[in-house]
matplotlib code that plots the C-alpha trace (Angstrom):
import matplotlib.pyplot as plt

x = [14.8, 14.1, 10.8, 9.4, 5.7, 4.7, 6.1, 4.4, 6.5, 4.1, 5.0, 6.9, 10.4, 10.1, 7.8, 10.5, 12.9, 10.9, 12.8, 16.2, 14.8, 13.8, 16.9, 18.6, 16.2, 17.0, 20.5, 20.3, 18.3, 14.8, 12.8, 9.1, 7.6, 4.2, 2.7, 0.6, -2.6, -3.8, -6.4, -8.7, -6.7, -3.7, -5.1, -4.3, -0.7, -0.3, -2.1, -0.1, 3.4, 2.4, 1.7, 4.6, 6.8, 6.6, 8.4, 5.7, 2.4, -0.5, -3.2, -6.6, -7.6, -8.1, -5.8, -7.7, -6.3, -8.4, -11.5, -13.6, -12.9, -14.1, -17.2, -18.2, -15.3, -17.4, -17.0, -18.3, -16.1, -13.0, -13.8, -14.5, -11.1, -9.6, -10.4, -7.4, -5.0, -2.0, -4.1, -3.0, -4.5, -7.0, -5.7, -4.1, -7.1, -7.1, -7.5, -5.2, -6.3, -2.8, -3.4, -7.3, -7.4, -10.6, -13.7, -12.9, -16.5, -16.0, -12.3, -14.2, -16.9, -14.2, -12.2, -15.1, -15.7, -12.3, -12.4, -15.3, -13.9, -11.2, -13.3, -15.5, -12.5, -10.3, -7.4, -5.6, -6.2, -3.1, -4.0, -2.7, -3.1, -2.1, -3.0, -6.2, -5.2, -8.2, -11.0, -8.3, -8.6, -12.0, -12.9, -11.0, -12.3, -15.9, -15.5, -13.5, -16.6, -18.6, -16.1, -12.7, -10.0, -6.6, -4.2, -1.0, -0.3, 1.8, 4.7, 4.1, 4.8, 2.0, 2.1, 3.3, -0.3, -1.5, 0.5, -0.2, -4.0, -3.5, -1.3, -4.2, -6.5, -4.1, -2.8, 1.1, 2.9, 5.2, 8.4, 9.7, 12.8, 11.5, 13.4, 16.7, 16.1, 17.8, 14.7, 12.3, 13.3, 10.1, 9.6, 12.5, 11.6, 8.5, 10.4, 12.9, 9.8, 7.5, 7.0, 8.7, 5.9, 3.8, 7.0, 7.0, 9.5, 8.9, 10.1, 7.1, 9.2, 9.6, 9.1, 11.0, 14.7, 16.2, 19.9, 22.4, 20.1, 17.9, 16.9, 16.9, 14.0, 13.1, 13.3, 12.9, 16.5, 16.4, 15.0, 18.0, 19.2, 16.2, 16.5, 20.1, 19.0, 16.2, 18.1, 20.9, 18.1, 16.4, 19.9, 19.4, 21.3, 20.0, 19.6, 17.3, 15.3, 15.2, 14.1, 11.1, 9.9, 9.9, 7.9, 5.5, 4.7, 3.7, 1.8, 0.0, -0.5, -0.9, -1.7, 1.7, 2.3, 0.4]
y = [-10.6, -7.5, -7.2, -5.0, -3.9, -2.0, -2.3, -2.8, -5.6, -5.3, -1.5, -0.7, -0.5, -3.7, -6.0, -6.3, -7.6, -9.0, -12.1, -10.3, -7.6, -10.3, -12.2, -8.8, -8.1, -11.4, -11.0, -8.0, -10.1, -9.5, -12.3, -11.0, -8.5, -7.1, -6.4, -3.8, -3.5, -0.2, -0.8, -4.2, -4.6, -5.6, -7.7, -11.1, -10.2, -9.2, -12.6, -14.4, -13.2, -13.8, -17.7, -18.0, -16.4, -18.0, -14.9, -12.3, -11.8, -9.5, -6.9, -5.8, -2.4, 0.7, 3.5, 6.8, 8.2, 5.7, 6.1, 7.7, 4.9, 2.1, 2.6, -1.0, -1.9, -2.5, -4.3, -7.3, -7.3, -7.0, -9.2, -12.1, -11.6, -11.4, -15.1, -16.1, -17.7, -15.1, -11.8, -10.6, -7.2, -4.7, -1.7, 0.3, 3.0, 6.3, 10.1, 12.0, 15.7, 16.6, 15.6, 15.1, 13.0, 11.6, 13.7, 13.8, 12.4, 9.2, 8.8, 9.1, 6.2, 4.0, 4.3, 3.6, 0.5, -1.0, -0.5, -2.2, -5.2, -5.1, -5.7, -8.0, -10.1, -9.9, -8.4, -4.9, -1.9, -0.2, 3.3, 6.0, 9.6, 12.9, 16.5, 15.0, 14.3, 15.6, 13.6, 10.6, 10.2, 11.3, 8.7, 6.1, 7.2, 7.2, 3.7, 2.5, 3.0, 1.0, -2.1, -2.5, -3.3, -3.1, -1.6, 0.8, 4.2, 3.5, 5.6, 8.0, 11.6, 13.2, 15.6, 14.1, 14.9, 12.9, 9.8, 10.0, 9.8, 6.8, 5.0, 5.8, 4.2, 1.0, 1.6, 0.8, 3.1, 2.9, 4.4, 4.9, 6.0, 9.6, 9.7, 9.5, 12.6, 15.9, 18.0, 15.4, 16.8, 16.9, 13.0, 12.5, 13.7, 11.5, 8.6, 8.8, 8.6, 6.1, 3.2, 0.1, -2.0, -0.2, 0.4, -0.7, -0.2, -0.3, 0.8, 1.9, 0.7, 1.7, 5.0, 6.7, 5.0, 5.9, 7.5, 6.6, 5.4, 8.7, 9.2, 5.5, 3.0, 2.1, -1.4, -4.1, -4.3, -0.8, -1.3, -2.8, 1.2, 2.8, 0.4, 1.3, 5.1, 4.4, 2.4, 5.1, 8.0, 6.1, 5.0, 1.4, -1.6, -2.0, -6.0, -5.0, -2.8, -5.4, -8.0, -6.1, -4.5, -8.2, -9.5, -6.6, -7.0, -10.6, -9.6, -7.5, -9.3, -12.5, -14.4, -14.4, -16.7, -19.5]
z = [9.6, 7.4, 5.9, 3.2, 4.5, 1.2, -2.3, -5.6, -7.6, -10.6, -11.4, -14.4, -13.2, -11.2, -13.1, -16.3, -13.7, -11.0, -10.4, -10.3, -7.9, -5.5, -5.7, -4.9, -1.9, -0.4, -0.8, 1.7, 4.0, 3.3, 4.2, 3.5, 0.8, 1.0, -2.9, -2.8, -5.4, -5.9, -8.9, -9.7, -13.1, -10.7, -8.3, -10.6, -11.3, -7.8, -6.7, -9.1, -8.1, -4.3, -5.3, -7.1, -4.4, -0.8, 0.7, -1.0, 0.2, -1.5, -0.9, -2.6, -2.8, -4.8, -4.5, -3.6, -7.1, -8.4, -6.5, -9.8, -11.6, -9.2, -8.2, -8.5, -6.2, -2.8, 0.7, -0.7, -3.7, -1.5, 1.0, -1.7, -3.2, 0.3, 0.9, -1.1, 1.2, -0.3, 0.6, 3.9, 3.6, 2.2, 0.3, -0.1, 0.6, 2.1, 1.2, -1.3, -1.0, -2.8, -6.4, -6.1, -9.0, -7.6, -6.0, -2.2, -1.3, -3.6, -1.9, 1.4, 0.3, -1.1, 2.0, 4.2, 2.0, 2.7, 6.3, 6.4, 4.1, 6.5, 9.7, 8.0, 6.7, 9.8, 8.1, 8.1, 6.1, 4.6, 4.6, 2.2, 3.4, 1.6, 3.1, 4.6, 8.0, 9.3, 7.5, 7.3, 11.2, 11.5, 9.3, 10.9, 14.5, 13.1, 11.7, 14.7, 16.3, 14.3, 15.1, 15.8, 12.9, 12.6, 9.7, 9.2, 8.1, 4.9, 3.9, 6.7, 6.2, 8.5, 11.4, 15.2, 16.1, 13.4, 14.3, 17.8, 17.0, 14.8, 17.4, 19.6, 17.4, 17.7, 14.3, 13.3, 11.3, 8.5, 7.6, 4.1, 2.6, 2.8, 6.3, 4.9, 3.0, 3.9, 4.4, 6.0, 9.6, 10.9, 10.0, 11.6, 15.1, 14.6, 13.5, 16.5, 19.0, 17.7, 19.8, 18.7, 19.2, 16.2, 13.9, 10.3, 7.6, 3.9, 0.6, -1.6, -4.4, -7.3, -5.7, -3.1, -2.9, 0.0, 0.5, -1.1, -3.7, -4.3, -7.8, -8.6, -9.2, -5.5, -4.8, -1.9, -1.1, -0.3, 2.9, 4.5, 3.8, 5.2, 8.2, 8.8, 9.0, 11.1, 13.6, 14.2, 14.6, 17.0, 19.0, 18.3, 17.0, 13.0, 13.8, 16.7, 14.6, 11.8, 14.3, 15.7, 12.8, 11.3, 14.3, 14.1, 10.3, 11.1, 14.2, 12.4, 9.0, 10.9, 7.7, 7.0, 9.9, 8.3]

ax = plt.figure().add_subplot(projection="3d")
ax.plot(x, y, z, "-o")
ax.set_aspect("equal")
plt.show()
């Protein structure tokens, strides 16, 4: 059992050879992949892949970079599309103050709309956060007080303090290939102590290829390399880590269990 909990199979670099990419992932033991949407124009393609491939599922959502361009994508629109049986999560959504490609207030409004959609649809939200720890945790905490929801902090690179606060809210944390990078010492310290019952692994392909593939186009097959590194970091057998992170994925994204 090995799951890539976050990838973009319809992005340039993977879309052109999607079937080959999927075959390489399966050959390395990947049994499930979550294909993430970041803008409305991708939704149909992301869903089409999930409809065609029994080991691929989909999300619907708007990345914070795209928030300015999608003021019309509200909670109701997300919930309506989330009725599709192959949609298992809402997102990715969140806050990105590193690039500020969208107005921060608009990012925050979009994030809240996505959380409300996750709550209404009964699906987990996939959270992107970069250089926005205080506002991200503040919004998640305020929204949790309005009604419970589940979710995951994807491609985790934030502080250990943020990890603890997210875990306290009941969220999962997903580790990407960044953890294998030589300069990722703070992330490695946090990843080593995360509770196993809340841990996921991902590639964020086609980005962030782990060592020994760094600099190449990322793909779901490489989640095996991240799993191997993470298991050694945590002092665990790789088969054990693969199994419990897969179990966690299907527990969080419970629509994948049929």
